[in-house]
DRENBAPA-895526 format. One record per residue (C-alpha): residue number from 0; residue in one letter; x, y, z. Coordinates in Angstrom, 2 decimals, m for minus. Layout:
REM DRENBAPA-895526
{i = NUM, aa = A, X = X, Y = Y, Z = Z}
...
***
This chain:
REM DRENBAPA-895526
{i = 0, aa = M, X = m8.14, Y = 25.29, Z = m10.93}
{i = 1, aa = R, X = m4.75, Y = 26.93, Z = m10.36}
{i = 2, aa = F, X = m2.82, Y = 25.72, Z = m7.30}
{i = 3, aa = P, X = m2.49, Y = 28.30, Z = m4.48}
{i = 4, aa = W, X = 0.94, Y = 26.89, Z = m3.64}
{i = 5, aa = G, X = 1.95, Y = 29.30, Z = m0.92}
{i = 6, aa = C, X = m1.22, Y = 29.15, Z = 1.15}
{i = 7, aa = Y, X = m0.96, Y = 25.78, Z = 2.83}
{i = 8, aa = T, X = 2.36, Y = 25.40, Z = 4.62}
{i = 9, aa = T, X = 0.89, Y = 24.69, Z = 8.05}
{i = 10, aa = F, X = m2.57, Y = 23.11, Z = 7.76}
{i = 11, aa = M, X = m4.60, Y = 21.39, Z = 5.07}
{i = 12, aa = K, X = m7.78, Y = 19.34, Z = 5.01}
{i = 13, aa = I, X = m7.52, Y = 16.69, Z = 2.30}
{i = 14, aa = L, X = m10.19, Y = 14.46, Z = 0.77}
{i = 15, aa = A, X = m8.54, Y = 11.48, Z = m0.96}
{i = 16, aa = F, X = m9.73, Y = 8.72, Z = m3.31}
{i = 17, aa = E, X = m8.05, Y = 5.37, Z = m4.04}
{i = 18, aa = T, X = m9.37, Y = 2.95, Z = m6.70}
{i = 19, aa = S, X = m6.21, Y = 1.43, Z = m8.18}
{i = 20, aa = C, X = m7.31, Y = m2.19, Z = m7.84}
{i = 21, aa = D, X = m10.12, Y = m3.93, Z = m5.95}
{i = 22, aa = E, X = m10.49, Y = m1.67, Z = m2.91}
{i = 23, aa = T, X = m12.70, Y = 1.40, Z = m3.05}
{i = 24, aa = A, X = m11.24, Y = 3.78, Z = m0.49}
{i = 25, aa = L, X = m11.93, Y = 7.33, Z = 0.68}
{i = 26, aa = A, X = m10.24, Y = 9.27, Z = 3.46}
{i = 27, aa = L, X = m10.48, Y = 12.66, Z = 5.11}
{i = 28, aa = L, X = m7.23, Y = 13.87, Z = 6.66}
{i = 29, aa = E, X = m5.93, Y = 16.95, Z = 8.42}
{i = 30, aa = A, X = m2.27, Y = 17.60, Z = 7.63}
{i = 31, aa = T, X = 0.16, Y = 19.95, Z = 9.39}
{i = 32, aa = G, X = 3.87, Y = 20.54, Z = 9.75}
{i = 33, aa = G, X = 4.91, Y = 21.12, Z = 6.16}
{i = 34, aa = L, X = 7.73, Y = 19.22, Z = 4.49}
{i = 35, aa = K, X = 10.09, Y = 19.36, Z = 7.46}
{i = 36, aa = S, X = 7.82, Y = 17.66, Z = 9.97}
{i = 37, aa = P, X = 4.57, Y = 16.41, Z = 8.39}
{i = 38, aa = K, X = 1.91, Y = 15.14, Z = 10.76}
{i = 39, aa = F, X = m1.49, Y = 13.70, Z = 9.94}
{i = 40, aa = K, X = m4.78, Y = 13.28, Z = 11.74}
{i = 41, aa = V, X = m6.95, Y = 10.66, Z = 10.08}
{i = 42, aa = V, X = m10.50, Y = 11.95, Z = 10.46}
{i = 43, aa = E, X = m12.07, Y = 9.19, Z = 8.36}
{i = 44, aa = N, X = m10.55, Y = 6.23, Z = 6.53}
{i = 45, aa = L, X = m13.09, Y = 4.04, Z = 4.74}
{i = 46, aa = V, X = m12.36, Y = 0.96, Z = 2.63}
{i = 47, aa = S, X = m14.90, Y = m1.17, Z = 0.78}
{i = 48, aa = T, X = m13.39, Y = m4.50, Z = m0.21}
{i = 49, aa = Q, X = m14.33, Y = m6.58, Z = m3.26}
{i = 50, aa = I, X = m12.70, Y = m9.84, Z = m2.17}
{i = 51, aa = N, X = m15.90, Y = m11.91, Z = m2.27}
{i = 52, aa = I, X = m16.69, Y = m10.68, Z = m5.79}
{i = 53, aa = H, X = m13.31, Y = m11.58, Z = m7.27}
{i = 54, aa = R, X = m12.61, Y = m14.75, Z = m5.26}
{i = 55, aa = P, X = m14.49, Y = m17.11, Z = m7.63}
{i = 56, aa = F, X = m12.19, Y = m15.94, Z = m10.45}
{i = 57, aa = G, X = m8.97, Y = m16.42, Z = m8.48}
{i = 58, aa = G, X = m7.92, Y = m12.80, Z = m9.02}
{i = 59, aa = V, X = m9.12, Y = m9.30, Z = m9.80}
{i = 60, aa = V, X = m11.35, Y = m8.88, Z = m12.87}
{i = 61, aa = P, X = m10.80, Y = m5.25, Z = m14.01}
{i = 62, aa = N, X = m14.29, Y = m4.58, Z = m15.36}
{i = 63, aa = L, X = m15.92, Y = m6.03, Z = m12.26}
{i = 64, aa = A, X = m13.64, Y = m3.85, Z = m10.13}
{i = 65, aa = K, X = m14.70, Y = m0.82, Z = m12.17}
{i = 66, aa = R, X = m18.39, Y = m1.65, Z = m11.70}
{i = 67, aa = E, X = m18.01, Y = m1.94, Z = m7.94}
{i = 68, aa = H, X = m16.02, Y = 1.30, Z = m7.69}
{i = 69, aa = L, X = m18.80, Y = 3.13, Z = m9.52}
{i = 70, aa = K, X = m21.29, Y = 1.78, Z = m6.97}
{i = 71, aa = N, X = m19.14, Y = 2.35, Z = m3.89}
{i = 72, aa = L, X = m17.66, Y = 5.82, Z = m4.47}
{i = 73, aa = P, X = m20.87, Y = 7.84, Z = m3.85}
{i = 74, aa = V, X = m21.81, Y = 5.56, Z = m0.95}
{i = 75, aa = L, X = m18.48, Y = 6.05, Z = 0.84}
{i = 76, aa = L, X = m18.49, Y = 9.79, Z = 0.18}
{i = 77, aa = K, X = m21.95, Y = 10.05, Z = 1.73}
{i = 78, aa = R, X = m20.77, Y = 8.06, Z = 4.76}
{i = 79, aa = I, X = m17.82, Y = 10.40, Z = 5.29}
{i = 80, aa = L, X = m20.00, Y = 13.49, Z = 4.95}
{i = 81, aa = N, X = m22.73, Y = 12.11, Z = 7.21}
{i = 82, aa = S, X = m20.25, Y = 11.12, Z = 9.90}
{i = 83, aa = S, X = m18.45, Y = 14.45, Z = 9.81}
{i = 84, aa = A, X = m21.66, Y = 16.47, Z = 9.63}
{i = 85, aa = K, X = m23.28, Y = 14.70, Z = 12.59}
{i = 86, aa = G, X = m20.17, Y = 15.15, Z = 14.64}
{i = 87, aa = G, X = m19.79, Y = 18.79, Z = 13.74}
{i = 88, aa = S, X = m22.57, Y = 20.16, Z = 15.89}
{i = 89, aa = A, X = m24.88, Y = 19.02, Z = 18.64}
{i = 90, aa = S, X = m27.74, Y = 21.25, Z = 17.52}
{i = 91, aa = G, X = m29.78, Y = 21.81, Z = 14.41}
{i = 92, aa = G, X = m31.29, Y = 18.38, Z = 13.83}
{i = 93, aa = K, X = m31.60, Y = 16.37, Z = 10.64}
{i = 94, aa = S, X = m32.86, Y = 19.29, Z = 8.57}
{i = 95, aa = Y, X = m29.42, Y = 20.89, Z = 8.73}
{i = 96, aa = L, X = m27.53, Y = 17.75, Z = 7.67}
{i = 97, aa = P, X = m27.33, Y = 18.54, Z = 3.91}
{i = 98, aa = R, X = m26.13, Y = 22.06, Z = 4.70}
{i = 99, aa = R, X = m23.41, Y = 20.71, Z = 6.96}
{i = 100, aa = Q, X = m22.35, Y = 18.19, Z = 4.29}
{i = 101, aa = A, X = m21.93, Y = 20.98, Z = 1.76}
{i = 102, aa = G, X = m20.02, Y = 22.95, Z = 4.37}
{i = 103, aa = I, X = m17.58, Y = 20.09, Z = 4.86}
{i = 104, aa = L, X = m16.89, Y = 19.88, Z = 1.13}
{i = 105, aa = N, X = m16.42, Y = 23.64, Z = 0.98}
{i = 106, aa = S, X = m13.90, Y = 23.40, Z = 3.83}
{i = 107, aa = I, X = m11.69, Y = 20.95, Z = 1.91}
{i = 108, aa = D, X = m8.35, Y = 22.46, Z = 0.88}
{i = 109, aa = L, X = m7.27, Y = 19.73, Z = m1.52}
{i = 110, aa = V, X = m8.73, Y = 16.77, Z = m3.40}
{i = 111, aa = A, X = m6.32, Y = 13.89, Z = m4.03}
{i = 112, aa = V, X = m6.82, Y = 10.83, Z = m6.23}
{i = 113, aa = T, X = m4.66, Y = 7.87, Z = m7.20}
{i = 114, aa = V, X = m3.67, Y = 8.11, Z = m10.87}
{i = 115, aa = G, X = m1.42, Y = 5.03, Z = m10.98}
{i = 116, aa = P, X = 0.01, Y = 2.52, Z = m11.07}
{i = 117, aa = G, X = m2.93, Y = 0.15, Z = m11.13}
{i = 118, aa = L, X = m5.69, Y = m1.31, Z = m13.27}
{i = 119, aa = E, X = m6.69, Y = 1.34, Z = m15.79}
{i = 120, aa = P, X = m10.48, Y = 0.72, Z = m15.71}
{i = 121, aa = A, X = m10.41, Y = 0.89, Z = m11.92}
{i = 122, aa = L, X = m8.21, Y = 3.98, Z = m11.82}
{i = 123, aa = W, X = m10.50, Y = 5.85, Z = m14.21}
{i = 124, aa = T, X = m13.49, Y = 5.60, Z = m11.87}
{i = 125, aa = G, X = m11.68, Y = 7.38, Z = m9.07}
{i = 126, aa = V, X = m10.10, Y = 9.96, Z = m11.37}
{i = 127, aa = V, X = m13.40, Y = 10.95, Z = m12.98}
{i = 128, aa = F, X = m15.29, Y = 11.03, Z = m9.67}
{i = 129, aa = A, X = m12.63, Y = 13.16, Z = m7.95}
{i = 130, aa = K, X = m12.29, Y = 15.56, Z = m10.89}
{i = 131, aa = E, X = m16.04, Y = 16.17, Z = m11.01}
{i = 132, aa = L, X = m16.18, Y = 16.79, Z = m7.27}
{i = 133, aa = A, X = m13.20, Y = 19.16, Z = m7.36}
{i = 134, aa = K, X = m14.72, Y = 21.08, Z = m10.27}
{i = 135, aa = K, X = m18.11, Y = 21.41, Z = m8.58}
{i = 136, aa = Y, X = m16.65, Y = 22.79, Z = m5.36}
{i = 137, aa = K, X = m13.80, Y = 24.68, Z = m7.05}
{i = 138, aa = K, X = m11.05, Y = 22.87, Z = m5.20}
{i = 139, aa = P, X = m7.47, Y = 22.17, Z = m6.31}
{i = 140, aa = I, X = m6.90, Y = 18.54, Z = m7.24}
{i = 141, aa = I, X = m3.66, Y = 16.57, Z = m7.31}
{i = 142, aa = G, X = m2.82, Y = 13.14, Z = m8.70}
{i = 143, aa = G, X = m1.39, Y = 10.64, Z = m6.24}
{i = 144, aa = N, X = 1.15, Y = 7.89, Z = m6.92}
{i = 145, aa = H, X = 0.03, Y = 4.60, Z = m5.34}
{i = 146, aa = L, X = 3.62, Y = 3.54, Z = m4.61}
{i = 147, aa = E, X = 4.45, Y = 6.84, Z = m2.95}
{i = 148, aa = G, X = 1.36, Y = 6.30, Z = m0.85}
{i = 149, aa = H, X = 2.81, Y = 3.03, Z = 0.41}
{i = 150, aa = L, X = 6.18, Y = 4.70, Z = 1.00}
{i = 151, aa = Y, X = 4.68, Y = 7.49, Z = 3.10}
{i = 152, aa = S, X = 2.05, Y = 5.39, Z = 4.88}
{i = 153, aa = F, X = 4.19, Y = 5.04, Z = 8.01}
{i = 154, aa = L, X = 3.72, Y = 8.80, Z = 8.57}
{i = 155, aa = L, X = 0.05, Y = 8.19, Z = 9.38}
{i = 156, aa = S, X = 1.02, Y = 6.74, Z = 12.75}
{i = 157, aa = H, X = 4.64, Y = 7.84, Z = 13.29}
{i = 158, aa = K, X = 4.86, Y = 11.23, Z = 15.00}
{i = 159, aa = K, X = 8.57, Y = 11.62, Z = 15.75}
{i = 160, aa = P, X = 11.19, Y = 13.12, Z = 13.41}
{i = 161, aa = I, X = 12.65, Y = 10.62, Z = 10.95}
{i = 162, aa = K, X = 16.38, Y = 9.99, Z = 10.99}
{i = 163, aa = F, X = 17.87, Y = 10.15, Z = 7.49}
{i = 164, aa = P, X = 19.37, Y = 8.72, Z = 5.37}
{i = 165, aa = A, X = 16.94, Y = 5.82, Z = 5.22}
{i = 166, aa = I, X = 16.32, Y = 2.69, Z = 3.17}
{i = 167, aa = G, X = 12.75, Y = 2.16, Z = 2.03}
{i = 168, aa = L, X = 11.42, Y = m1.28, Z = 1.06}
{i = 169, aa = I, X = 8.10, Y = m1.32, Z = m0.83}
{i = 170, aa = V, X = 6.57, Y = m4.78, Z = m1.18}
{i = 171, aa = S, X = 3.23, Y = m5.38, Z = m2.88}
{i = 172, aa = G, X = 1.45, Y = m7.55, Z = m5.41}
{i = 173, aa = G, X = 2.94, Y = m5.59, Z = m8.29}
{i = 174, aa = H, X = 6.21, Y = m4.19, Z = m6.95}
{i = 175, aa = T, X = 9.30, Y = m4.96, Z = m4.93}
{i = 176, aa = I, X = 11.48, Y = m1.86, Z = m4.68}
{i = 177, aa = L, X = 14.42, Y = m0.66, Z = m2.58}
{i = 178, aa = L, X = 14.98, Y = 3.09, Z = m2.20}
{i = 179, aa = N, X = 17.87, Y = 5.08, Z = m0.79}
{i = 180, aa = M, X = 16.21, Y = 8.09, Z = 0.85}
{i = 181, aa = E, X = 18.13, Y = 11.25, Z = 1.64}
{i = 182, aa = S, X = 14.93, Y = 12.88, Z = 2.91}
{i = 183, aa = L, X = 11.17, Y = 12.55, Z = 2.58}
{i = 184, aa = T, X = 11.34, Y = 14.34, Z = m0.75}
{i = 185, aa = S, X = 14.60, Y = 13.01, Z = m2.20}
{i = 186, aa = W, X = 15.27, Y = 9.36, Z = m2.98}
{i = 187, aa = K, X = 16.88, Y = 7.11, Z = m5.57}
{i = 188, aa = K, X = 15.75, Y = 3.65, Z = m6.60}
{i = 189, aa = I, X = 18.61, Y = 1.25, Z = m5.97}
{i = 190, aa = G, X = 16.89, Y = m2.07, Z = m6.60}
{i = 191, aa = E, X = 13.70, Y = m3.71, Z = m7.82}
{i = 192, aa = T, X = 12.37, Y = m7.07, Z = m8.94}
{i = 193, aa = R, X = 13.46, Y = m8.32, Z = m12.34}
{i = 194, aa = D, X = 10.36, Y = m10.47, Z = m12.77}
{i = 195, aa = D, X = 7.61, Y = m11.33, Z = m10.27}
{i = 196, aa = A, X = 6.98, Y = m9.03, Z = m7.34}
{i = 197, aa = V, X = 7.05, Y = m10.77, Z = m3.97}
{i = 198, aa = G, X = 3.30, Y = m10.31, Z = m3.51}
{i = 199, aa = E, X = 2.70, Y = m11.82, Z = m6.94}
{i = 200, aa = A, X = 4.84, Y = m14.81, Z = m5.96}
{i = 201, aa = F, X = 2.77, Y = m15.29, Z = m2.82}
{i = 202, aa = D, X = m0.42, Y = m15.23, Z = m4.88}
{i = 203, aa = K, X = 0.91, Y = m17.72, Z = m7.43}
{i = 204, aa = V, X = 2.12, Y = m20.11, Z = m4.75}
{i = 205, aa = A, X = m1.30, Y = m19.86, Z = m3.13}
{i = 206, aa = R, X = m2.89, Y = m20.99, Z = m6.42}
{i = 207, aa = I, X = m0.39, Y = m23.83, Z = m6.71}
{i = 208, aa = L, X = m1.41, Y = m24.95, Z = m3.21}
{i = 209, aa = G, X = m5.10, Y = m24.61, Z = m4.01}
{i = 210, aa = L, X = m5.65, Y = m21.71, Z = m1.60}
{i = 211, aa = P, X = m8.35, Y = m19.09, Z = m2.20}
{i = 212, aa = Y, X = m7.88, Y = m15.48, Z = m3.35}
{i = 213, aa = P, X = m6.33, Y = m13.28, Z = m2.05}
{i = 214, aa = G, X = m3.40, Y = m15.65, Z = m1.79}
{i = 215, aa = G, X = m0.83, Y = m13.74, Z = 0.28}
{i = 216, aa = P, X = m2.75, Y = m13.76, Z = 3.58}
{i = 217, aa = E, X = m3.75, Y = m17.39, Z = 2.99}
{i = 218, aa = V, X = m0.13, Y = m18.49, Z = 2.55}
{i = 219, aa = E, X = 0.84, Y = m16.60, Z = 5.71}
{i = 220, aa = K, X = m2.03, Y = m18.17, Z = 7.64}
{i = 221, aa = L, X = m1.13, Y = m21.69, Z = 6.48}
{i = 222, aa = A, X = 2.58, Y = m21.14, Z = 7.17}
{i = 223, aa = K, X = 1.88, Y = m20.53, Z = 10.86}
{i = 224, aa = S, X = 1.01, Y = m24.20, Z = 11.31}
{i = 225, aa = G, X = 3.91, Y = m25.46, Z = 9.20}
{i = 226, aa = K, X = 7.64, Y = m26.00, Z = 9.62}
{i = 227, aa = V, X = 10.52, Y = m24.87, Z = 7.42}
{i = 228, aa = T, X = 11.52, Y = m28.31, Z = 6.19}
{i = 229, aa = I, X = 12.20, Y = m27.62, Z = 2.49}
{i = 230, aa = D, X = 15.28, Y = m25.78, Z = 1.27}
{i = 231, aa = F, X = 13.76, Y = m23.65, Z = m1.46}
{i = 232, aa = P, X = 16.20, Y = m21.35, Z = m3.33}
{i = 233, aa = R, X = 16.90, Y = m17.79, Z = m2.21}
{i = 234, aa = P, X = 17.16, Y = m16.05, Z = m5.62}
{i = 235, aa = M, X = 19.89, Y = m13.42, Z = m5.98}
{i = 236, aa = L, X = 20.67, Y = m13.59, Z = m2.27}
{i = 237, aa = T, X = 24.43, Y = m13.46, Z = m2.81}
{i = 238, aa = H, X = 24.40, Y = m11.10, Z = m5.81}
{i = 239, aa = K, X = 26.23, Y = m7.85, Z = m5.17}
{i = 240, aa = N, X = 23.27, Y = m5.65, Z = m6.06}
{i = 241, aa = Y, X = 19.88, Y = m4.76, Z = m4.60}
{i = 242, aa = D, X = 17.63, Y = m6.34, Z = m7.22}
{i = 243, aa = F, X = 15.20, Y = m9.18, Z = m6.59}
{i = 244, aa = S, X = 13.81, Y = m12.17, Z = m8.47}
{i = 245, aa = F, X = 10.93, Y = m14.32, Z = m7.24}
{i = 246, aa = S, X = 9.82, Y = m16.13, Z = m10.39}
{i = 247, aa = G, X = 12.30, Y = m18.97, Z = m9.85}
{i = 248, aa = L, X = 11.25, Y = m19.38, Z = m6.23}
{i = 249, aa = K, X = 7.63, Y = m19.72, Z = m7.29}
{i = 250, aa = T, X = 8.59, Y = m22.24, Z = m9.97}
{i = 251, aa = S, X = 10.59, Y = m24.28, Z = m7.47}
{i = 252, aa = V, X = 7.41, Y = m24.75, Z = m5.42}
{i = 253, aa = L, X = 5.62, Y = m25.97, Z = m8.55}
{i = 254, aa = Y, X = 8.42, Y = m28.44, Z = m9.38}
{i = 255, aa = F, X = 8.60, Y = m29.66, Z = m5.79}
{i = 256, aa = L, X = 4.93, Y = m30.60, Z = m5.86}
{i = 257, aa = R, X = 5.38, Y = m32.21, Z = m9.27}
{i = 258, aa = D, X = 8.17, Y = m34.40, Z = m7.94}
{i = 259, aa = N, X = 6.66, Y = m34.90, Z = m4.48}
{i = 260, aa = P, X = 2.90, Y = m35.35, Z = m4.82}
{i = 261, aa = L, X = 0.84, Y = m34.47, Z = m1.78}
{i = 262, aa = P, X = m0.24, Y = m37.36, Z = 0.45}
{i = 263, aa = T, X = m3.91, Y = m37.92, Z = 1.20}
{i = 264, aa = G, X = m6.01, Y = m36.99, Z = 4.21}
{i = 265, aa = R, X = m4.68, Y = m34.99, Z = 7.13}
{i = 266, aa = Q, X = m1.10, Y = m35.40, Z = 5.99}
{i = 267, aa = A, X = m1.86, Y = m33.34, Z = 2.89}
{i = 268, aa = K, X = m2.72, Y = m30.26, Z = 4.94}
{i = 269, aa = A, X = 0.39, Y = m30.67, Z = 7.08}
{i = 270, aa = K, X = 2.56, Y = m30.98, Z = 3.98}
{i = 271, aa = K, X = 0.97, Y = m27.91, Z = 2.44}
{i = 272, aa = A, X = 1.69, Y = m25.99, Z = 5.64}
{i = 273, aa = D, X = 5.36, Y = m27.00, Z = 5.50}
{i = 274, aa = I, X = 5.57, Y = m25.90, Z = 1.86}
{i = 275, aa = A, X = 3.95, Y = m22.55, Z = 2.70}
{i = 276, aa = A, X = 6.29, Y = m22.01, Z = 5.66}
{i = 277, aa = S, X = 9.36, Y = m22.95, Z = 3.64}
{i = 278, aa = F, X = 8.40, Y = m20.73, Z = 0.71}
{i = 279, aa = Q, X = 7.58, Y = m17.80, Z = 2.96}
{i = 280, aa = Q, X = 10.88, Y = m18.11, Z = 4.83}
{i = 281, aa = A, X = 12.85, Y = m18.17, Z = 1.57}
{i = 282, aa = A, X = 11.13, Y = m14.99, Z = 0.34}
{i = 283, aa = I, X = 11.62, Y = m13.23, Z = 3.68}
{i = 284, aa = D, X = 15.30, Y = m14.19, Z = 3.87}
{i = 285, aa = V, X = 15.94, Y = m12.49, Z = 0.52}
{i = 286, aa = L, X = 13.95, Y = m9.35, Z = 1.38}
{i = 287, aa = V, X = 15.59, Y = m8.93, Z = 4.79}
{i = 288, aa = K, X = 19.16, Y = m9.61, Z = 3.71}
{i = 289, aa = K, X = 18.99, Y = m7.29, Z = 0.69}
{i = 290, aa = T, X = 17.44, Y = m4.52, Z = 2.79}
{i = 291, aa = I, X = 19.96, Y = m4.85, Z = 5.63}
{i = 292, aa = N, X = 22.86, Y = m4.93, Z = 3.14}
{i = 293, aa = A, X = 21.58, Y = m1.74, Z = 1.55}
{i = 294, aa = A, X = 21.13, Y = m0.05, Z = 4.93}
{i = 295, aa = Q, X = 24.70, Y = m0.83, Z = 5.91}
{i = 296, aa = S, X = 26.21, Y = 0.06, Z = 2.54}
{i = 297, aa = F, X = 24.50, Y = 3.45, Z = 2.36}
{i = 298, aa = G, X = 24.92, Y = 4.30, Z = 6.03}
{i = 299, aa = A, X = 21.17, Y = 4.45, Z = 6.66}
{i = 300, aa = K, X = 19.91, Y = 5.33, Z = 10.11}
{i = 301, aa = T, X = 16.37, Y = 4.10, Z = 9.44}
{i = 302, aa = I, X = 14.66, Y = 1.26, Z = 7.59}
{i = 303, aa = I, X = 11.12, Y = 1.87, Z = 6.32}
{i = 304, aa = L, X = 8.78, Y = m0.94, Z = 5.26}
{i = 305, aa = G, X = 5.58, Y = m0.36, Z = 3.31}
{i = 306, aa = G, X = 3.13, Y = m1.96, Z = 0.88}
{i = 307, aa = G, X = 0.51, Y = m4.68, Z = 1.04}
{i = 308, aa = V, X = 3.02, Y = m7.44, Z = 1.85}
{i = 309, aa = A, X = 4.20, Y = m5.35, Z = 4.82}
{i = 310, aa = A, X = 1.08, Y = m6.69, Z = 6.53}
{i = 311, aa = N, X = 2.87, Y = m10.07, Z = 6.72}
{i = 312, aa = K, X = 3.77, Y = m10.39, Z = 10.40}
{i = 313, aa = A, X = 6.63, Y = m12.81, Z = 9.78}
{i = 314, aa = L, X = 8.27, Y = m10.28, Z = 7.45}
{i = 315, aa = R, X = 7.70, Y = m7.39, Z = 9.86}
{i = 316, aa = D, X = 9.16, Y = m9.32, Z = 12.77}
{i = 317, aa = A, X = 12.18, Y = m10.57, Z = 10.82}
{i = 318, aa = L, X = 13.09, Y = m7.15, Z = 9.43}
{i = 319, aa = K, X = 12.53, Y = m5.48, Z = 12.80}
{i = 320, aa = K, X = 14.81, Y = m8.01, Z = 14.49}
{i = 321, aa = E, X = 17.60, Y = m7.53, Z = 11.95}
{i = 322, aa = A, X = 17.24, Y = m3.74, Z = 12.00}
{i = 323, aa = K, X = 17.67, Y = m3.83, Z = 15.77}
{i = 324, aa = R, X = 20.72, Y = m6.08, Z = 15.43}
{i = 325, aa = V, X = 22.48, Y = m3.59, Z = 13.15}
{i = 326, aa = R, X = 21.20, Y = m0.63, Z = 15.20}
{i = 327, aa = K, X = 18.84, Y = 0.89, Z = 12.67}
{i = 328, aa = E, X = 15.48, Y = 2.39, Z = 13.53}
{i = 329, aa = F, X = 12.61, Y = 0.41, Z = 12.00}
{i = 330, aa = L, X = 9.40, Y = 2.08, Z = 10.82}
{i = 331, aa = V, X = 6.31, Y = 0.32, Z = 9.48}
{i = 332, aa = P, X = 2.69, Y = 1.50, Z = 9.19}
{i = 333, aa = K, X = m0.07, Y = 0.23, Z = 11.42}
{i = 334, aa = S, X = m1.79, Y = m2.77, Z = 9.87}
{i = 335, aa = E, X = m4.78, Y = m0.74, Z = 8.68}
{i = 336, aa = F, X = m2.50, Y = 1.41, Z = 6.52}
{i = 337, aa = N, X = m0.53, Y = m1.41, Z = 4.86}
{i = 338, aa = T, X = m3.13, Y = m2.55, Z = 2.38}
{i = 339, aa = D, X = m4.66, Y = m0.19, Z = m0.19}
{i = 340, aa = N, X = m6.28, Y = 2.84, Z = 1.45}
{i = 341, aa = A, X = m6.91, Y = 6.49, Z = 0.68}
{i = 342, aa = A, X = m5.26, Y = 7.87, Z = 3.82}
{i = 343, aa = M, X = m1.84, Y = 7.02, Z = 2.39}
{i = 344, aa = I, X = m2.76, Y = 8.80, Z = m0.86}
{i = 345, aa = A, X = m3.68, Y = 11.90, Z = 1.14}
{i = 346, aa = A, X = m0.31, Y = 11.79, Z = 2.93}
{i = 347, aa = A, X = 1.66, Y = 11.39, Z = m0.30}
{i = 348, aa = S, X = m0.38, Y = 14.10, Z = m2.00}
{i = 349, aa = Y, X = 0.21, Y = 16.56, Z = 0.86}
{i = 350, aa = I, X = 3.96, Y = 16.14, Z = 0.48}
{i = 351, aa = N, X = 3.85, Y = 16.35, Z = m3.31}
{i = 352, aa = F, X = 1.57, Y = 19.39, Z = m3.19}
{i = 353, aa = L, X = 4.01, Y = 21.28, Z = m0.98}
{i = 354, aa = K, X = 7.02, Y = 20.28, Z = m3.08}
{i = 355, aa = K, X = 5.08, Y = 21.26, Z = m6.23}
{i = 356, aa = K, X = 5.36, Y = 17.80, Z = m7.75}
{i = 357, aa = K, X = 2.44, Y = 17.16, Z = m10.09}
{i = 358, aa = Y, X = 1.27, Y = 13.99, Z = m11.79}
{i = 359, aa = K, X = m1.04, Y = 14.22, Z = m14.75}
{i = 360, aa = I, X = m4.59, Y = 13.64, Z = m13.52}
{i = 361, aa = T, X = m5.47, Y = 10.73, Z = m15.72}
{i = 362, aa = A, X = m5.32, Y = 6.95, Z = m15.31}
{i = 363, aa = Q, X = m1.71, Y = 5.85, Z = m15.73}
{i = 364, aa = A, X = m1.55, Y = 2.08, Z = m15.34}
{i = 365, aa = N, X = 2.27, Y = 1.90, Z = m15.49}
{i = 366, aa = L, X = 3.15, Y = 5.02, Z = m13.51}
{i = 367, aa = N, X = 6.56, Y = 4.78, Z = m11.81}
{i = 368, aa = M, X = 8.01, Y = 6.56, Z = m8.81}
***
């Protein structure tokens, strides 16, 4: 369907789908304000996790993720429609429910779906489902970039105007990226990881320590009871650029355990906690210093944090503290919008729709910003 570009500068109702990895997510949003002052009301934001399915394998199995997405997509869509339909009117009874559900779908202005980056088998399930729905109800459809979703996720709870220029830090299992943002619609990548993403490093250290999947939250949890007693390296901390490297930090944890075997009994858990705390602090030190350096060098007024690793409270607190010290505003999404969700895809798609930026609506595993 052709895009009616000029029709939606003030209000849009968006139905969004996110299936880039192991979370099946659907969201219904109302968007207003246009590109100058976008605001979002999250009507529904549903996420079905697959953690228990993938945990025995120590990571995400793409074909299992695809199978679960196929099961969950129609279930979550029905839940959104049922919830909205029941809340739409106090009269009519159950016999009118299907009619109200169809009415909700007909009232949608835009269908959005994550097209990448992500696991291709998982992405395809969302793409196909969203395309069929958009075709049936004759709605425009737009492809959403998962990373842009993380970048814009702070808008789901932040209502005040953003002060630009800004530095954006995206941290996830697959990416660690620094952006210099002139506006919501204009940015330049100034740094990224040269090897492991910080979230990937957390997951690998979790496996080294024998912690269950997903590893990042488990490392953070264990670190709370530990002390920073080990001087792990801070890779590229003093380099005069904004790139990152976490592979060596992960390897240093492996070598430390090789050279310093864990004791037995209760002491083993305490030692693991110290390793987790020391590793986490090393990673955070690099992320915070690089981000603050970039903010000062580019004269940023605001620092924006997003991505799955942004859920790490120690990172949030450290970056917030340093941002305050150098007098920069600090913006981070609410916890529910840090990990993979469809609400962030709706927000990113609203902005891209209005700026006429289109991604090909097909699974693109290696899609970049």
